[in-house]
C-alpha positions, 0 to 999 in steps of 0.5 A, spaced: 507 480 451 509 475 447 504 469 447 503 462 444 496 461 441 493 455 438 491 455 431 484 453 431 483 459 436 487 464 432 481 468 430 477 468 437 484 471 439 484 476 434 476 478 435 478 478 442 483 483 441 479 487 437 473 488 442 478 490 447 482 495 442 488 491 443 493 491 437 496 485 435 500 481 431 502 474 429 509 473 428 510 466 426 509 459 428 512 454 432 515 448 428 518 441 431 524 441 426 529 445 432 531 450 427 530 458 428 528 461 422 527 468 421 524 470 413 524 477 410 518 478 405 521 484 402 528 481 400 525 474 400 530 471 404 532 468 411 536 473 415 536 468 420 536 460 419 540 456 425 539 450 429 536 453 436 541 448 440 547 453 437 542 459 440 542 455 447 547 451 448 551 450 454 554 458 455 561 457 460 559 458 467 562 465 470 568 464 475 570 470 480 576 470 484 575 475 490 578 477 496 574 478 503 576 486 505 575 486 512 572 493 515 575 496 521 569 496 526 570 501 532 565 502 538 559 507 537 560 514 540 554 516 544 557 522 548 553 528 547 546 525 545 541 527 549 534 523 549 529 528 547 534 531 541 535 524 539 528 522 539 525 528 535 532 527 530 530 520 529 523 521 527 524 526 522 530 521 519 527 520 512 527 512 513 523 513 519 518 519 517 511 520 515 511 517 507 504 520 505 507 525 500 509 518 496 502 514 498 497 519 497 499 520 489 498 512 488 491 509 487 491 503 492 483 502 491 483 500 483 480 493 483 476 493 489 479 488 493 484 492 497 483 490 505 489 493 507 492 498 505 498 503 508 493 508 511 491 506 518 485 508 523 481 514 524 487 519 522 489 516 516 496 515 519 501 511 514 504 506 519 501 499 516 505 493 517 502 489 511 498 490 505 492 485 504 488 483 498 481 480 498 481 473 493 474 476 491 468 480 492 464 474 497 468 470 502 474 472 507 480 469 504 486 473 501 493 475 500 498 478 504 505 482 502 510 485 506 517 488 505 524 488 509 530 491 508 537 493 512 541 495 507 545 500 512 548 494 516 551 491 510 557 497 511 559 493 517 556 486 517 553 484 510 550 477 512 547 480 518 543 486 513 541 480 509 538 476 515 535 482 518 531 484 512 528 477 511 526 477 519 524 484 518 519 482 512 517 476 517 515 481 522 511 485 518 507 480 514 505 477 521 500 482 522 495 478 517 492 471 519 496 466 516 495 459 517 503 457 518 510 460 517 511 455 511 506 458 507 511 464 506 514 465 500 519 470 498 521 474 493 529 476 493 532 482 489 539 482 490 544 489 489 551 489 489 557 493 487 560 487 482 568 487 482 568 492 487 574 490 492 570 486 498 563 487 495 563 480 491 565 476 497 560 480 501 554 478 497 556 470 496 556 470 504 549 474 504 546 469 499 549 463 503 546 466 510 540 467 507 538 462 502 542 456 505 542 457 512 536 462 515 531 460 510 532 453 510 532 453 518 526 457 519 522 453 513 521 459 508 522 458 501 525 464 496 522 461 489 524 468 485 528 474 485 532 478 481 539 482 481 542 489 480 550 488 479 552 495 478 551 498 484 557 503 483 559 509 479 565 511 477 568 518 474 575 522 473 576 530 473 582 534 475 581 532 482 582 524 480 578 518 480 572 518 484 567 512 486 560 512 489 559 505 492 553 502 494 553 496 500 550 490 498 543 490 499 537 485 499 530 488 498 526 482 500 518 481 499 514 476 502 507 473 500 503 469 504 495 466 503 491 470 508 485 466 512 481 472 513 482 478 511 478 482 516 482 479 522 488 483 521 491 487 526 494 494 525 498 499 530 492 503 532 492 503 539 485 501 542 481 504 547 479 500 552 474 500 558 479 496 562 487 498 563 491 495 557 499 494 556 504 494 551 509 488 551 515 487 547 518 481 544 526 482 544 529 477 539 535 481 541 535 479 547 537 485 551 543 486 547 540 493 544 546 493 538 545 500 535 550 499 529 548 502 523 541 505 526 538 511 525 540 513 531 547 513 529 545 515 522 541 521 524 548 523 528 553 521 522 556 516 527 559 510 525 561 503 528 558 499 533 556 492 533 550 491 528 543 487 530 543 480 528 538 474 527 542 470 532 537 464 534 532 463 528 528 459 532 525 465 536 523 468 529 519 462 528 517 463 535 514 470 535 510 469 528 507 463 531 505 466 538 503 472 534 498 468 530 495 465 535 494 470 540 490 474 534 486 468 532 484 468 540 482 475 539 487 477 545 492 482 541 489 489 541 494 493 536 500 490 533 507 493 530 514 491 528 520 494 531 525 496 525 527 503 523 528 508 529 527 502 534 522 501 540 521 510 540 519 510 533 514 504 534 510 506 540 510 514 537 507 511 530 502 507 535 500 513 538 499 517 532 495 511 529 490 511 535 491 518 538 492 515 545 498 515 550 503 511 553 508 511 559 514 506 558 518 504 564 525 502 562 531 501 567 538 503 566 543 509 564 543 514 559 547 509 553 542 503 556 536 507 555 538 510 548 540 502 546 533 500 549 529 506 545 533 506 538 536 499 537 533 496 531 533 489 533 528 484 531 521 485 535 515 487 535 510 491 540 503 489 542 497 492 546 493 487 550 488 487 555 491 488 562 487 482 565 489 477 559 497 477 561 496 470 564 492 467 557 498 470 554 503 468 558 501 461 556 501 462 549 508 465 549 511 459 553 508 454 548 511 458 542 518 459 546 518 466 545 518 471 551 515 478 552 516 483 556 511 488 559 514 495 558 508 500 559 501 502 560 496 505 554 493 512 557 488 516 554 493 522 554 496 522 547 503 523 549 509 518 550 512 518 557 518 515 559 520 513 566 527 510 569 525 508 575 521 514 579 524 519 574 521 522 568 527 521 563 522 523 556 515 526 556 512 528 549 506 530 546 503 527 540 503 534 536 510 535 537 512 528 535 507 527 529 509 534 526 517 532 527 514 525 524 510 529 518 515 535 516 519 532 511 513 529 507 509 537 508 516 540 505 516 535 499 509 536 498 510 544 499 515 544 493 512 539 489 504 541 490 500 547 491 503 550 498 496 552 501 493 545 500 500 542 503 499 547 509 492 546 510 494 538 511 500 539 515 496 543 520 490 538 521 495 534 526 495 541 531 488 539 532 487 535 538 480 535 538 479 531 531 475 526 532 478 523 525 473 519 520 466 516 523 460 513 521 453 515 522 448 511 518 441 512 518 439 505 515 441 498 516 446 496 512 444 489 514 438 489 511 436 485 505 434 491 500 433 485 495 428 481 499 421 484 496 424 484 489 426 476 489 422 472 483 421 478 479 425 479 473 432 482 474 433 489 471 439 489 466 444 494 467 450 495 462 457 495 466 460 499 461 467 501 459 472 503 455 480 502 454 484 502 460 478 502 464 479 497 470 473 498 475 468 494 472 469 487 476 467 490 482 462 495 479 459 488 476 459 484 483 455 491 487 450 490 482 450 483 482 449 483 490 443 489 489 439 483 485 441 486 477 443 482 471 450 485 470 452 485 463 460 486 460 458 492 455 465 495 451 464 501 447 467 497 441 461 493 442 456 498 441 460 502 436 460 495 432 453 493 433 454 487 437 449 490 443 446 496 444 443 500 450 436 499 448 436 492 451 438 496 458 434 500 463 441 502 467 448 504 465 453 504 469 461 507 466 466 504 470 472 507 473 479 506 471 484 511 466 480 511 459 485 512 454 490 513 459 487 519 461 489 523 454 485 529 453 483 529 460 479 524 465 474 521 461 475 526 455 477 521 450 471 516 453 466 522 452 469 523 445 468 516 443 460 517 445 459 525 442 463 523 435 460 517 433 453 518 430 451 510 433 453 511 440 451 519 440 444 516 438 444 510 443 446 515 449 441 520 447 435 515 446 437 512 453 437 518 457 431 520 454 427 514 456 423 515 462 425 508 465 433 508 466 438 510 470 445 512 470 451 512 474 458 514 473 464 513 477 471 516 478 473 516 470 466 514 468 463 520 472 468 525 469 466 522 462 458 523 464 459 529 466 461 531 459 455 528 456 450 533 459 449 536 451 445 529 451 442 528 458 435 532 459 436 537 465 444 536 466 445 543 463 447 546 470 452 540 471 460 541 472 466 540 469 471 536 473 477 540 473 485 538 476 484 538 483 486 544 487 492 541 490 495 540 483 496 533 484 493 526 483 489 524 490 488 517 493 484 519 500 479 516 504 474 521 505 467 522 509 461 524 505 454 525 507 448 523 503 443 529 502 435 529 500 436 528 493 431 524 487 436 519 487 433 512 486 440 509 488 441 513 495 433 512 497 432 512 504 440 513 506 439 521 507 443 524 513 448 518 513 455 519 513 460 514 511 467 513 508 468 513 501 475 512 497 477 517 492 482 517 487 482 522 482 487 527 479 481 531 476 476 532 481 475 539 482 467 541 480 467 547 477 460 551 475 459 555 468 456 560 473 453 561 480 446 560 476 449 553 474 451 552 481 445 554 485 441 550 480 445 544 481 444 545 489 437 541 488 440 535 485 446 534 489 446 527 492 453 527 496 457 532 498 464 532 502 464 533 509 469 533 514 470 529 520 466 534 524 460 533 520 461 540 517 461 541 509 469 540 507 472 547 505 479 545 506 
């Protein structure tokens, strides 16, 4: 990074950098003479000495002379496509299939402000339409982010692909409570094979369609973006010249402020006392165009008309209707229709809620393929059947239509009826195993195949109750009330280079009545602060020193191999009026300080996970009886806890150490049935 710092505050800035172990160099100073000068102190000269105007002058504008290349678009051949085989092919198609293999290896909870990540519901299915973060640790506001892309459509209709990408981003982010469509801001990432016949013209037409037409019409701005104009590779061999060309691609990221992070919608079908039904917002208005769809790709068939945003006003109307229905509490579940079409949309809702759906659709075999697999812009919502009249009033005001397409059932299967005939009947297990098969196979190759199989086989358990909570305390109780008026105990929120979990840790302890103080390890090493001033310390989570020397290893070294810090920590642990907590990287660090902690000889080391991979999960833990003052009165409770680590496997020196540890274990992993977890 290059920063401009006022001369008067330069020393203050250097002190800040030293505290954070951040190397910094002063490169030069700003002058008013309009001259750019670079001095060489070794050669005593000025290699660069030139007017800025020469550097930043007016470069010539680029001009391109391009021609539009017409693409032959034939009809899409749907012969020989059976409904059940099509359903399973589409569910396992990479654009539709489960992406768990990617999601679990990324930390989604760092910072403590994640309100909605990819994984939805008790069975943690990655089907969320939107990502949401909270603005702060108190209050309900936040920010939403969603994405849209429709690159395959650009093969035959580039402007349509751009419009559809914007529309998909909007139908995704509509799951978050946003005051108005005009609050959205888009980031546009353009990619094209510049110079290839027809591609420059396609890019121009798509930019006009998106930036000059669609976004202006619906009142959404695109203030930022980037481009990659080299999406082509070419080589020659004995067989001649070869080209691989990517079609024009627009990746849209949408951002918007959220009014209440707790009121967002998910695809999880809900259990209701009264009957509930599914409504389809179909902005294609029955056109059911299959060109470029996942169905066509799964069967390697080209041609056909592509979906498009034919009436932008309907897109704005859908967004407004969903927002009002959500604000009125009428929507039980929401999922946008995109990759895979209606069938994939409803199937993912079934996976998330482990409930079923019976869809009633009319038409011939070809018409049913269009209704189930077309990827026209739209969304599916679950509502209570008795709310239909009120929902219709909202739709009328928004100028958009939604059709009842079926009922939600207790039997976790997808049934499609054409009149009185059942044309498709698939149970959740069959569909979800196909949908998750790609993720499992990649995990089995990349990670430990045994643990990959354990996870994959969990799909087979129809009785799995999912994540569940059993509290033996009242979370609404004000635990701090009896101590109000007393001196607040001081706690050191301890961190090292690379740690980034200090803010939520401080917020938690402040809410619990402590006086939280930011303490960097450099403060202890340089004598600016001392642990003698604190009753508690908490080693926060993050990645100290990038986990070089192992998780928490470098941090532990900054304690053990410096006499000043080693003596401070040992004295702190030997006092009778102190407590310590280590979370994530801080937990792994504290485990390596066992030689300084009385009674910690039996503590385990934390080694690489059995899966051989970093794991970010929402896991069930049970609080057991222990001497822990932090968990007093909570024993017997079962609750979900976010875990994110690559080295979280506790390994004891021997059976004696494991036995000794059993008397002081405070929490333990349990499965969804409440049994001690062993898979």
